C-alpha positions as a LaTeX table, in Angstrom:
\begin{tabular}{lrrr}
\hline
Residue & $x$ (\AA) & $y$ (\AA) & $z$ (\AA) \\
\hline
Met1 & $-22.66$ & 11.29 & $-7.66$ \\
Asp2 & $-25.31$ & 8.38 & $-8.44$ \\
Gln3 & $-23.00$ & 5.78 & $-9.94$ \\
Leu4 & $-19.18$ & 6.63 & $-9.18$ \\
Ala5 & $-16.46$ & 4.53 & $-10.23$ \\
Ile6 & $-14.16$ & 5.07 & $-7.23$ \\
Ile7 & $-10.72$ & 3.49 & $-6.95$ \\
Ile8 & $-8.94$ & 3.31 & $-3.87$ \\
Arg9 & $-5.35$ & 2.62 & $-4.09$ \\
Arg10 & $-1.75$ & 3.67 & $-2.80$ \\
Ala11 & $-0.49$ & 7.00 & $-3.40$ \\
Thr12 & 2.42 & 7.73 & $-5.71$ \\
Glu13 & 4.71 & 10.77 & $-5.72$ \\
Arg14 & 2.46 & 12.56 & $-8.61$ \\
Asp15 & $-0.05$ & 12.76 & $-5.82$ \\
Gln16 & 1.48 & 14.57 & $-3.64$ \\
Gln17 & 0.53 & 18.13 & $-4.06$ \\
Ala18 & $-3.47$ & 17.05 & $-4.42$ \\
Ile19 & $-3.08$ & 15.37 & $-0.77$ \\
Arg20 & $-1.23$ & 18.21 & 0.31 \\
Ala21 & $-4.11$ & 20.63 & $-0.87$ \\
Leu22 & $-6.79$ & 18.67 & 0.31 \\
Val23 & $-5.62$ & 18.21 & 3.82 \\
His24 & $-4.90$ & 21.91 & 3.83 \\
Ser25 & $-8.29$ & 22.78 & 2.80 \\
Glu26 & $-9.79$ & 21.03 & 5.70 \\
Arg27 & $-7.36$ & 22.77 & 8.04 \\
Leu28 & $-6.35$ & 19.25 & 9.11 \\
Asn29 & $-2.62$ & 18.51 & 10.88 \\
Pro30 & $-0.14$ & 19.87 & 8.01 \\
Asn31 & 2.63 & 17.89 & 9.58 \\
Gly32 & 3.94 & 14.61 & 7.87 \\
Leu33 & 2.22 & 14.68 & 4.39 \\
His34 & 4.45 & 11.91 & 2.91 \\
Trp35 & 2.68 & 10.45 & 0.04 \\
Gln36 & 4.21 & 7.02 & 0.80 \\
Asn37 & 1.99 & 6.82 & 3.94 \\
Phe38 & $-1.08$ & 7.51 & 2.07 \\
Leu39 & $-4.28$ & 5.58 & 0.20 \\
Val40 & $-6.34$ & 7.70 & $-1.98$ \\
Ala41 & $-9.96$ & 7.54 & $-3.56$ \\
Val42 & $-10.11$ & 8.44 & $-7.02$ \\
Thr43 & $-12.62$ & 8.88 & $-9.42$ \\
Gly44 & $-12.00$ & 10.59 & $-13.08$ \\
Gly45 & $-8.57$ & 11.11 & $-12.54$ \\
Ser46 & $-9.23$ & 13.11 & $-9.60$ \\
Ile47 & $-8.40$ & 12.47 & $-5.86$ \\
Ile48 & $-11.42$ & 12.77 & $-4.03$ \\
Gly49 & $-10.27$ & 11.36 & $-0.61$ \\
Ala50 & $-7.15$ & 10.30 & 1.08 \\
Val51 & $-5.96$ & 8.59 & 4.42 \\
Gln52 & $-2.74$ & 7.99 & 5.84 \\
Met53 & $-1.07$ & 5.69 & 8.26 \\
Arg54 & 1.71 & 7.81 & 10.13 \\
Lys55 & 4.55 & 5.86 & 11.37 \\
His56 & 6.16 & 7.63 & 14.13 \\
Thr57 & 9.70 & 7.22 & 15.48 \\
Asp58 & 8.22 & 5.68 & 18.60 \\
Gly59 & 6.94 & 2.62 & 16.60 \\
Ser60 & 3.39 & 3.99 & 17.22 \\
Arg61 & 0.89 & 4.17 & 14.15 \\
Glu62 & $-1.76$ & 7.00 & 13.77 \\
Leu63 & $-4.48$ & 7.01 & 11.33 \\
Gly64 & $-4.62$ & 10.70 & 10.12 \\
Ser65 & $-5.61$ & 13.08 & 7.18 \\
Leu66 & $-8.60$ & 11.17 & 6.62 \\
Val67 & $-10.26$ & 14.00 & 4.13 \\
Val68 & $-12.89$ & 13.70 & 1.28 \\
Thr69 & $-13.78$ & 16.64 & $-0.86$ \\
Arg70 & $-17.09$ & 18.37 & 0.16 \\
Glu71 & $-18.87$ & 17.13 & $-3.12$ \\
Ala72 & $-17.96$ & 13.54 & $-2.70$ \\
Arg73 & $-18.97$ & 13.52 & 1.00 \\
Gly74 & $-22.04$ & 10.96 & 2.21 \\
His75 & $-21.05$ & 8.16 & $-0.23$ \\
Gly76 & $-19.02$ & 5.77 & 2.01 \\
Ile77 & $-15.70$ & 7.09 & 0.75 \\
Ala78 & $-13.95$ & 7.76 & 4.12 \\
Ser79 & $-15.48$ & 4.40 & 5.34 \\
Arg80 & $-14.12$ & 2.48 & 2.21 \\
Leu81 & $-10.43$ & 4.36 & 2.82 \\
Ile82 & $-10.25$ & 3.23 & 6.65 \\
Asp83 & $-11.57$ & $-0.39$ & 5.33 \\
Ala84 & $-8.50$ & $-0.54$ & 3.04 \\
Leu85 & $-6.24$ & 0.79 & 5.43 \\
Phe86 & $-7.11$ & $-1.66$ & 8.20 \\
Ala87 & $-7.48$ & $-4.89$ & 5.75 \\
Glu88 & $-4.25$ & $-6.16$ & 6.86 \\
Glu89 & $-3.23$ & $-3.80$ & 9.69 \\
Arg90 & $-2.11$ & $-6.00$ & 12.70 \\
Gln91 & $-0.63$ & $-3.38$ & 14.76 \\
Pro92 & $-2.21$ & $-0.86$ & 17.35 \\
Val93 & $-3.22$ & 2.10 & 15.89 \\
Trp94 & $-4.44$ & 5.28 & 17.45 \\
Met95 & $-6.22$ & 8.43 & 15.60 \\
Ile96 & $-7.08$ & 12.04 & 17.10 \\
Thr97 & $-10.28$ & 13.36 & 16.26 \\
Ala98 & $-13.09$ & 15.55 & 17.26 \\
Glu99 & $-15.09$ & 14.25 & 20.58 \\
Ala100 & $-18.11$ & 15.11 & 18.86 \\
Asn101 & $-16.93$ & 12.34 & 16.05 \\
Ala102 & $-15.58$ & 9.83 & 18.51 \\
Gly103 & $-18.42$ & 7.42 & 18.24 \\
Thr104 & $-17.99$ & 7.05 & 14.54 \\
Tyr105 & $-14.97$ & 4.92 & 14.84 \\
Ala106 & $-16.35$ & 2.42 & 16.97 \\
Arg107 & $-17.04$ & $-0.10$ & 14.05 \\
Trp108 & $-13.41$ & $-0.19$ & 13.44 \\
Gly109 & $-12.73$ & $-0.96$ & 16.81 \\
Phe110 & $-11.47$ & 2.50 & 18.36 \\
Arg111 & $-12.26$ & 3.32 & 21.61 \\
Gln112 & $-11.33$ & 6.69 & 23.47 \\
Ile113 & $-8.57$ & 6.75 & 26.21 \\
Glu114 & $-7.08$ & 9.44 & 28.25 \\
Ala115 & $-4.36$ & 11.34 & 26.55 \\
Arg116 & $-1.81$ & 10.01 & 29.31 \\
Ala117 & $-2.27$ & 6.45 & 27.99 \\
Ala118 & $-1.34$ & 7.49 & 24.37 \\
Pro119 & 2.36 & 7.11 & 22.88 \\
Val120 & 4.43 & 10.21 & 23.26 \\
Lys121 & 4.37 & 11.25 & 19.56 \\
Val122 & 0.32 & 10.64 & 19.35 \\
Arg123 & 0.17 & 12.81 & 22.69 \\
Arg124 & 2.26 & 15.64 & 20.98 \\
Asn125 & $-0.02$ & 15.70 & 18.07 \\
His126 & $-3.05$ & 15.67 & 20.16 \\
Leu127 & $-1.22$ & 18.69 & 22.00 \\
Met128 & $-0.78$ & 20.60 & 19.21 \\
Gly129 & $-4.28$ & 19.96 & 17.73 \\
Ser130 & $-5.63$ & 21.32 & 21.22 \\
Leu131 & $-3.57$ & 24.15 & 20.92 \\
Val132 & $-4.54$ & 24.97 & 17.27 \\
Cys133 & $-8.15$ & 24.71 & 18.71 \\
Ile134 & $-8.02$ & 27.17 & 21.01 \\
Leu135 & $-6.50$ & 29.55 & 18.98 \\
Ser136 & $-9.95$ & 29.11 & 17.04 \\
Phe137 & $-11.56$ & 30.35 & 19.94 \\
Phe138 & $-9.81$ & 33.67 & 19.33 \\
Met139 & $-10.09$ & 33.69 & 15.58 \\
Arg140 & $-14.09$ & 33.17 & 16.10 \\
Arg141 & $-14.21$ & 29.80 & 14.50 \\
Pro142 & $-16.15$ & 26.95 & 16.32 \\
Val143 & $-13.85$ & 25.13 & 18.90 \\
Arg144 & $-14.10$ & 21.22 & 18.66 \\
Arg145 & $-12.49$ & 19.48 & 21.57 \\
Leu146 & $-9.93$ & 16.55 & 20.38 \\
Val147 & $-9.90$ & 13.01 & 21.72 \\
Ile148 & $-7.48$ & 10.12 & 21.39 \\
Leu149 & $-9.10$ & 6.88 & 20.28 \\
Glu150 & $-7.18$ & 3.76 & 20.14 \\
Arg151 & $-7.58$ & 0.64 & 18.07 \\
Arg152 & $-6.37$ & $-2.85$ & 19.11 \\
Pro153 & $-6.45$ & $-5.98$ & 16.89 \\
Ala154 & $-8.24$ & $-8.98$ & 18.60 \\
Gly155 & $-5.77$ & $-10.45$ & 21.23 \\
Lys156 & $-3.39$ & $-7.52$ & 21.57 \\
Thr157 & $-2.89$ & $-6.13$ & 24.76 \\
Ser158 & 0.46 & $-4.60$ & 24.66 \\
Arg159 & 2.32 & $-2.04$ & 22.67 \\
Thr160 & 4.27 & $-3.55$ & 19.75 \\
Ser161 & 6.88 & $-2.50$ & 17.20 \\
Ala162 & 5.63 & $-0.89$ & 13.96 \\
Ser163 & 5.42 & $-3.21$ & 10.91 \\
Asp164 & 5.87 & $-1.80$ & 7.69 \\
Gln165 & 3.51 & $-4.65$ & 5.80 \\
Pro166 & 2.47 & $-3.58$ & 2.79 \\
Leu167 & $-1.55$ & $-2.31$ & 2.52 \\
Pro168 & $-3.89$ & $-3.88$ & 0.24 \\
Leu169 & $-5.44$ & $-2.06$ & $-2.58$ \\
Ala170 & $-9.14$ & $-2.28$ & $-2.88$ \\
Val171 & $-10.68$ & $-1.49$ & $-6.14$ \\
Ser172 & $-14.69$ & $-1.44$ & $-6.86$ \\
Gly173 & $-17.51$ & 1.06 & $-7.67$ \\
Leu174 & $-19.42$ & 2.80 & $-5.28$ \\
Gln175 & $-23.49$ & 2.82 & $-5.06$ \\
Ser176 & $-24.94$ & 6.48 & $-4.41$ \\
Ala177 & $-26.78$ & 6.64 & $-0.72$ \\
Arg178 & $-29.97$ & 7.10 & $-3.04$ \\
Ser179 & $-29.66$ & 3.79 & $-4.49$ \\
\hline
\end{tabular}
């Protein structure tokens, strides 16, 4: 993966199956996988990464389904997907991640919060994910404690309703980590 031409673009209906397969391959939350909410990273006609902004009925927005194929990891693709997603995002955003990964998202302004401080729909997803983690114990898989992160745009101190602003497209090449 020395010189990859990576395109970050909005997903299309044709991408639905590839998005679903990618999310399922990492055992991420399989609910609400609607292509309309996704940005994808594409190289050589193949989707190698995806991220979505879930728009919940309570008005909250949740960054979710962030995934990059194993072969493409370590090249900043996840960061580019998040950067593109947040390029014009002006609303508060929450996300659920393994506690061990929480610090990774500080550069985008995320901070860990107590579950009770999150919107109802985000708390529900956290609870469902936590239950799956508990089941992992019985399946002899590593158990990861999940936490909720919150990102508030500068100057925002209270919850606001969701906005359906269009997401910007980002297109550029990707340099290898060896460059």
